[in-house]
N, C-alpha and C positions, 0 to 999 in steps of 0.2 A: 762650646766644645762638642765635637761630633759624638753621637751616641756610642759609637763603637771604638772610639779612639783608644781608650784605656782598657777595654774589656779583653781579657786574656783567659779564655776557657776553651776546653776541647773535650769531646767525648773520648773516653779511654776504654770503655767496654760497653757492649750491647748484649742484653739478654732478652729472652722472649717477652718478659714482662717488666724489664727494668733497664735503665740507662745509667751508667756511671760517668760522672763528669769531673774533670780536674780543673780547679780554678787557682790561678797563681796568686791573685790579690783580691780578696773578697770585697774590700772597700772600693776598688776600681770597678769590680763586677756589679756593685750596687749603685753606681753613679746614675745608671740609666733608669733606676726605679727606686721606690722607697725600700726600706730595709727588708731583706729577704728573710724568710723563716720557713719552717716546715709548713707546707700547705700553699706556698707561693708557686706561681706558674713560670715555666721556662719555655723559650722557643728554640728549636733546634732545626737549622736549615739543612736540607740534603741536596743531592745532585739533580733532583727532579723539579727544582724550584717550588717545592712544597715545604710547608713549615710544620714540624711536629711540635705539638703542645704537650708538655709533661708537667707533673706536679711533684714538688720536692717532698720526698719521704723522710730523709734524714741526711746528716752530713758528718764527716769525720775530718780530723786534722792530721796530716802526715808531716812529721818533722824530719828534715834531712840536713846534709852538709853540702855547701857549694864547693866548687873546685878550689877556691881560695881558703877553704876552711871555715868560712862564716856559716852560721846556721840559716836554714830557710824553712818555710812551711808551705804546704799546699793544702787546699780545701777540697775534699772529695765529696761531691754531692751525689746522692742516689735519688733518681726521679722515676716516677711511674708514668709511662706514655699513655696519653688519654685519647689523642686523635690527631688528624691532619687538617690543616687549613690549606685547601687547594682551590684555586680560581675564586678566592674570596668566600668560599663556603667551608664550614667545618664538617668533618666526617669522623665518626667514632672509629677507634682502632689505630694501632701504631705499627703495623707490620710492613709498611712500605718504606721504612727508614733505610736510605742508601748507606753503604759502607765505603769509605768513612764519611760521616756527616761533616759538613763544612764549618758550621759556626753555632755557638751556643751563647745565648744572652737572655736576660730577663724578658718575659713577654711584654709586649706593648699593651697598655691599658685598652686601647681601641680594639686590639685583637681579642682580649678577654670579653669586652663588651659585645663584639661581633659574635663570639661563641654563644654567649648567654641570651643576647637580645635579638639576634638575627637568625638563629637556627630554628625558630618556631614561627609559624604564621600568627599574625596578630590576633585572630579570632580564637586561637587555641591557648594563648598565653594566660597563665594564672600566676600572679605574683603575691607573695606574702613574706619574702625574705630578701636580704642583700648579702653580698659576698662579705664574709667576716673580715678578710684582709683589706677590703676597700668598700666601705659602706655606700659609695656612690654608684656601685654596679649592682643593678637589680638581678636576681636569679629567678627567672620565671620557670614554671614547669608546664608540661602539656596537660592542660586541665582535664581533657577527656581521659587520658591514660591515668592521670593521678587518681581520679575518683572511681574510675571503672575497675582498676586492678587491685583494690584493697590497700589500706594504709596502716602502718604500725608506727606509733609514736611512743618512744620509751625514754625514760629519764628518772633519775633519783629524785627524792623529795627536795624541792627548792631549786631544781634545774630549769624551771620555766615550762613544764609540760602542759599545765592547764592553760597558761597564757598562749602557748603555741596552738593548742586545739581551738581556743576561743578566737584567735586571730584568723586562722584558716576558715572557720565557719562564718565569722563576720564578713570576710572578703567574699565568701560564696554567696551570701544572701544579698550582697550589694552589687554583684555582677549583673549587667544588663546588655542586651543586644538591641540597640536602638534607643529611642528617646521616650519610650512609653512610661506612664506613671503607674505607681502601685507595685505590687509584689512581683518578683520574678518567679520562675517555675521550679526553684530548688525546694527539696523536701528532705528534711533532716530530723532524725530522732536521736536525742542524746539520753543515754542511760546514766544518770547522775546520782551516784550513791553518797556523795558528800555535800550536797546542796551548794555547789560552787557556781553553776553556770547561769542561774537566773539573774544574777547581778550583771553578767556580761550581755544578756539578751532580755532586757526588761519588757520588750514587746512580744516575747515568744508565747506560744501556746504552753502555758505552765501547768503541769499536772503533778500533784503530790498525793500523799496518802489521804488528804481530806476531800479531794475531788476525783480521784482515780476510781474508775468502775471497770472491772474486767469480768467477762462472763465465764464463770467456772465451767459451764457446760461445753466450752470450746477446748478445755484441757484434753490432751490425747491420753491414750492408755498408759504410756510411761509416766506422764506427769501425774495422773490420777493415782497410780500405784505408789509413786514416790511420796505423794502428799499424804495418803491415807494408810499406807501399809508400812510395816517394819521391813523395808526392802532388804536389810541385811539378814532378816530371819528366814527368808525363803519359804514362807508359809503358803503352799499352793492352794489350800482350802480358802484362805482369805482372798487370794487372787480370783479364784473361781467364783466365789460368792459376789465379790465386787463387780466382776464382769457381768455375771448373770443379772444383778440388780440394775446396773446402768443400761444394758442393752434392752431389757424388758421395759424399763421406765421410759427410755427414748421412744420405744414403740407405743407405749401407753399415751404419751403426749404428742405423738405424730398425727397430723391432721391431713396428710396427703394421700396419694394413691396407694391402694392396698398392696400392689406389686412392689412398689418402692419400699413400703413398710417392711416387707420380708427381707430386704437387703440391708437393713440397718445393722450396724456392727459396733464394736467397742469404740472405734475411732470416728464414728460418724459425727460431723459437726452439728448435732441437733440437740435441742433442749432436753434436759432431764431435771427433775425437781430434787434437790439435794436433801430436803427434809423427808421426802418420801423414801429416798434411798436409806436414810437413817432408820426410819420405821421398819422398812423391809428387813434390814440386817439385824435389827433387834429381834424381830420375829424369827428369823433364821437361827439366831443364837439360842432362842428358847425352845426350838422345835424338838419333838420326840418321835420315835418310831414305836409302833406296837409290834406284836409278834408277826403280823402279816406284812410287815415292812411298809405299810401305808402310814401317812402322817396326817391324821384328821385334826382339824382345828375348828373352833367355833367363833364366829364373829359376833359383834355387839347385838345384832338382830336375832341371835339364837340359831342362825343357819350353820350347818356343819359342812365343811369342805375338805377335800383331799388336796394335798400339796401337788402342784404341777409347775415345773420350772418355766414353762412357756405361757402359763395363764393362771396366775394367782394374784389378781389385782388387789384383793382385799389386804394382802400383806403390806401394800404400799400406803394404805390410808388409815389403818388402825392397828393397835396392838391386840392380837388375837389370843384366845385361850386354847392351848393344846389339850386334847382329850386322850391322847395315846396312853396306853397302860404301862409301857416300858419305861424304866428309870434311866435307860441309856438311849442315846439317839445319835443322829448324824452329827449334829453340832453340840446340842445340850450344854451350852455355856462356854464352849471352847472358842467362841468368837468375842469374848468379853473385852479383851485388849483392843481388838479391832473396833468394837462399838465405842469404847472410851476414847480412842484416838480420833475417830470420826466426829463424835459429839464435841470433843474439845475444840477441834478445828472450826466446826460450824458456829460454835458459841463464842469463839475468841473475838472480842471487840476489835482487836488489831487487824483482823482479817475481814472486816466489813466490806472493804473494797472488792473482795473476791466472793464472799458468801452472803452479802446483804441483800435486801429486797431489790435494790437497783440492779444487782447482777443477774437476777432472774428476768428482769423486764427489758434490759438493754438489748437492742437488736444487733445483728452482725454489722449492718450499715452504720449504726451509731458508734460502734466500737472502732471501725476503721476511720470514721470521720474524726473521732476523738484523738486517735494516735497520729493521724497524718495532717492535723491542723485544718481540716475541712469543715469545722463547725460553722453553721450558718451565721451565728452572731459574730464570730471573729475567725478570720482565716490567717494562717501564719506559715512562714517558710520553715520554722524550726519549732519542734516540740521538745520541751525539757521535761523528762520523766524523773522527777526527784524521788528516788527510791530510798532515801535516808530513813524514812519512817516505816519501811516494809521490814517485818521481822526477818532476821537473818535466816531462820530455818525454812522460809518460803521464798527467799530472794532468788535463788536459782530457778525455781519453778515459775516465778513471776516473769523473770527475764526470758525464760524459755517460751512461755506462752506468747508474750508480746512479739518476740523475734519470729516465731513460727507464723503468727498471724500476718506479719508484714512480708515474710517470704512468700507465703501462699497468696497474698495479694498480688505480688509481682508475677507469680506463676500463672494465676488464673486471669490476670489482666492481659497477659501475653496471649493466652488462648482466646480471650474475647476479641482482642484486636485482630488476630489472625482469622477468626471467624467472620468478622465484619469486613475485612479487606485482606485478601490473600496476597496482595502485592505490598503490604505494609513493610517498610524497611526497618523500623525500630521495634524491638521487642516490647519496649515500655517507654511511653513519652512523658511519664512522670517518675523518673528514676529516684530511688530513695537511698540515702546514706544513713547507716546505723552506726552511732558513735558509742563505743563501750568504754566508759571511763573505769579505771581500776579493773580491767578485764580479768585479771588473775583471781578475783574474788568469786567469779561464777563460771569461769571456764578454766579451772586449774589443770596443771599437767599431772593429774593422778586419776586413778580408776575408781574413786569412791562413788558408791551408788547414788548419793544425794546430789551429785553434780551431773549425773548421766543425761538427764533431760535437756539441760541448758547446753551441755557440750554437743549433743547430737543436733540441736536446733542451729547453733551458731556454726558448727562444722559444716552443716549442709549449706548454709549461706556462703561460707568461705569457699566451698568447692563448686557450688552451682549458681550462686546468686547473680554472678555477672551475666548469665544468660537471660535473666529475668529482670534486670534493672534494679537489683538490690545489692549494694556494696557495703563494706565494713571499714570502720576506722577503729583500731584497737589502741587504747592508751593505757600504759601501765608503768609502774615503777619497779616491777619485778618480772621482766620478760621471761626469765628462766622458769617461772611458775605458770606460764600460760600454756595451754594445749599446743603441742608442737604442730599438730595437724592444722590448726587454725593459723598460727603464726607463720608457718612456712608458705601459706597461700598468699601472704601479703607480698606485693611486688614493689611497693614504695615505702621507704623507711626514713623516719626522722629520729635519729638517735641523739638525744641530749646527754648531758653528763651522766655517766653511770659509774658508780664507785664500787659496787659489789662485783668481785671477780667472777662469780658464777654467772651473773647477768651479762657481763662483758663477753665472756667466752661463748655464751649462748647466742648472743647477737652476732658475734664474729663468725660463728659456724654457718649462719644463714645468709651472710653477705658474700658477694663474689670474692674469690681469691685474688683477683686482679687489683683490689683496693690496696693491697700491701699494708704498710704500717700506718696509713692515714687513720685506720680504725683504732690505733693505739692512743689517739688523742681523746677518746671518750671520757677518761677519768679527769681530764684537766680542762674541759670545755667550760666557758663562762655561762652564767645564767642566760638563757635564751639563745645560746649558741648551739648548733647541732650539725651533725653529719647528715647531709641530704643525699639520698641515693635511690635509684629505682628506674623503672621503665619510663617514667614521665620526665626524668631529669636528663638534661643534655650531658652534664658531667657530674660525677660524684664530687661534692663540694662541702666545705665547712662554711655554713651560712649563719647569719644573725636574723632571728625571727623579728619582724617589725613589732613595735609595741601595739597592744590592743587597747581599744577604748570603746565602751567601758570595760573594766577588768573583771575577771571572775573573782569571787570571794575566797581566794585561796592564799591570801597573803600570810606571811608568818606572824605569829602573835609576839609583840614586843614584851617578852616576859619581864625583863629587868625594869623597863620604863613603867610598866603597870604596877609592878611590885613596889616601886618607889612612891606611888601615889598613896593618899590617905585611904584608910580602910573603907572598902566598899560594902554596903549592906546588901543583903539578898532577901527576896520575897520567896520564902520557902513554900508557901501555900500555892503561889502561882506556878512554881516549878512542879509541884506535885500534880496540879491539874493538867499541865501539859504532859507530864509523865504518864498519867492514867488514861489519856485519850486513846 
């Protein structure tokens, strides 16, 4: 049977972003293709021998009466124009549709393949999904645009979000140009707060609370204040004393040129001794003034000194005895809450990764090598930062510090490359992808002070990172709770099933209006099925993410099956030991 023999459909209305089609007999219309549904593709021929490709948004049934009184029905399809196939090539946009168009029929499979598989150069194709309506059709994206323009992956619990992230990253580290052996040049850092991704990347550079070492002295002023001060209390004296202590201690430990020493400030990425800071602030808390407004104190060797904010090294090394006669003083105990907070942080065993001896000794080079997988003993394309053991009250600061270090790596590496070669075409020849799993937990859409540092660090990457070879992938089950500044900078979206109306509406607001009702499918998508859209995608499409192997450890717990089993015993002592670490 000829493909067009029984097809009886025509365009009955053309709008700027929609085409309305009347079909006499849907069964006949479907003969040429498998069953049509919302999301299926149509071809509409016009008078210029070009073919408009459109995607079905919805359909209605109109019931009428024939001249002989018998009932009839027509099917009204509404389709969103996607682009034109002209001279064998697909072009985005549907504004060249002639009036009236000649013919409407389901799109040929080879035409859909041509759109997805022939619209990109082979060396730019990056594939991790197939068309949901036809699994035999691969849906590649432009790999350069996909990773360069920031990515958002959203979906409710159980929608397949972690598997989608894992699949994309697995494909990334497997990509190679040529037949060389060993690692490719991909560099990925995953912020994993639920211990999911180590199972999917057993060979990764795995860092958790037991082997993570971060130099506290690289914390910037905002992070230091958030960590050590009651930021909601707005205590300016505490801020001033902290700044004074750290700046002076950086100078005290600086071994370089004296002219550079004078330029040291609160944010200088130079070493300071946190224990000396504690001693200094204890001394400032105890200080008193006498009637002449001087602050004399006596050190252990019996020497008397006057306090000087620019040169009081003794206050860093020992607790001194104030000899002032006045009972009231500049501080005189009003820094006690500050001292307690600082002391608790330094002595908290859970924060050994940040304030332990190793944090004092680790160099800047060792820190970068640790985070980027450049350790001498083992190099890796992907670094899994398992932050599940990091206390929640310092999670934001930990993420902020790591993010900022990696951003400034890109920034300074670009400067170095430009200095070495003014004609260098790439800003960064080792671009880095930062993957923020459950991003709403440390860059929420609110103004709380405790999230200020991480929001500023990640927002800066979102706005400027592309210039320096540092890009983002945000993954979240609550997109409406993510900083809108960060989310709006994403140019590529994978939206899996979203059931929360607030999240659905939030995502819809950020997607192009031309998508029409295709976005309304978000609540009914199957596991692993998603709406794929963005600068890197030829067409906005409903796709099925390919299975990943090995899988992340994010499978649902089979409650009923486990509950049916015989009673399990527990080693409470072993649990306690793990708990106390």
